[in-house]
C-alpha positions as CSV (number, residue, x, y, z in Angstrom):
1,M,10.8,-4.5,4.5
2,H,8.7,-1.8,3.0
3,F,6.8,-2.2,-0.3
4,I,6.2,1.3,-1.6
5,F,4.1,2.4,-4.5
6,E,2.6,5.6,-5.9
7,V,-1.1,5.9,-6.8
8,D,-2.3,8.5,-9.3
9,V,-6.0,9.1,-8.9
10,K,-7.7,9.7,-12.2
11,P,-10.0,12.7,-12.8
12,G,-13.6,12.2,-11.6
13,Y,-12.4,9.9,-8.7
14,T,-11.2,11.0,-5.3
15,A,-8.4,10.0,-3.0
16,E,-11.0,9.5,-0.3
17,Q,-12.8,6.9,-2.6
18,Y,-9.5,5.1,-3.2
19,A,-8.7,5.3,0.6
20,E,-11.9,3.5,1.4
21,A,-11.0,0.6,-0.9
22,W,-7.4,0.7,0.5
23,V,-8.7,0.2,4.0
24,R,-10.9,-2.7,3.0
25,A,-8.1,-4.5,1.2
26,S,-5.6,-3.7,4.0
27,K,-7.8,-5.2,6.7
28,I,-7.6,-8.5,4.8
29,I,-4.0,-8.3,3.8
30,Q,-2.9,-7.5,7.4
31,Q,-4.1,-10.9,8.5
32,A,-1.3,-12.5,6.4
33,P,1.7,-13.8,8.3
34,G,4.4,-11.2,8.5
35,A,2.2,-8.2,7.7
36,R,3.2,-5.2,9.9
37,G,0.9,-2.4,8.7
38,T,0.1,-0.1,5.9
39,R,0.0,3.7,5.4
40,L,-1.4,5.9,2.7
41,H,-0.1,9.5,2.3
42,R,-1.4,12.3,0.1
43,K,1.2,14.4,-1.8
44,I,1.5,18.0,-0.6
45,G,0.1,20.2,-3.3
46,D,-1.4,17.4,-5.4
47,P,-4.3,15.6,-3.7
48,S,-4.6,13.2,-6.6
49,V,-1.1,11.6,-5.9
50,L,-0.8,9.1,-3.0
51,L,2.1,7.3,-1.6
52,A,1.3,3.8,-0.3
53,I,3.6,2.0,2.1
54,A,3.1,-1.6,3.2
55,T,5.4,-2.9,5.9
56,W,6.3,-6.6,6.1
57,E,8.5,-8.7,8.4
58,T,10.4,-10.0,5.3
59,K,10.2,-9.9,1.6
60,A,9.5,-13.6,1.6
61,A,6.4,-13.0,3.8
62,R,5.1,-10.4,1.3
63,D,5.9,-12.6,-1.7
64,A,4.0,-15.5,0.0
65,M,0.9,-13.3,0.5
66,E,1.1,-12.2,-3.1
67,A,1.4,-15.8,-4.4
68,T,-1.8,-16.8,-2.5
69,Q,-3.7,-13.5,-2.7
70,N,-7.1,-13.5,-1.2
71,E,-10.0,-13.4,-3.8
72,R,-11.6,-10.5,-2.0
73,V,-8.4,-8.5,-2.2
74,K,-8.1,-9.3,-5.9
75,A,-11.7,-8.1,-6.4
76,I,-11.0,-4.8,-4.6
77,I,-7.8,-4.2,-6.6
78,S,-9.7,-5.0,-9.8
79,E,-12.6,-2.6,-9.0
80,Q,-10.1,0.2,-8.5
81,A,-8.0,-0.4,-11.6
82,E,-10.1,1.9,-13.8
83,F,-9.9,4.8,-11.4
84,V,-6.1,4.8,-10.5
85,D,-2.7,4.2,-12.0
86,V,-0.3,2.4,-9.7
87,R,3.5,2.5,-10.1
88,L,5.7,0.4,-7.9
89,L,8.5,2.5,-6.5
90,G,10.3,-0.5,-5.0
91,E,10.9,-2.8,-2.1
92,F,13.2,-1.4,0.7
93,E,14.9,-3.2,3.5
94,E,14.7,-1.9,7.1
95,P,17.8,0.2,7.9
96,E,20.4,-1.5,10.0
97,W,19.9,1.3,12.6
98,V,17.7,4.3,13.0
99,V,18.4,7.6,14.8
100,V,15.3,9.3,16.1
101,P,15.7,12.7,17.8
102,E,14.2,12.9,21.2
103,T,11.1,15.2,21.4
């Protein structure tokens, strides 16, 4: 499943600064059972808007991590709160099948 959210970086802060914190938190979160990676994308034409995608084996695995969230992760999220606005876009299941064109 994909846990997807949008991050709006406030004036005076940069996407690069947020990305550094994202990497620190992700390294810890990715040690949780069921974690399958994270990605952070910058919006074309607006470098202050980011799309964050965390991939999990199941929703239950992500919920379990959230319920027992690491104190270091909580601290990283807390230190970023004044610099960004985060909006959950949703939780999405993996598609039943994927068609990928050959390159």
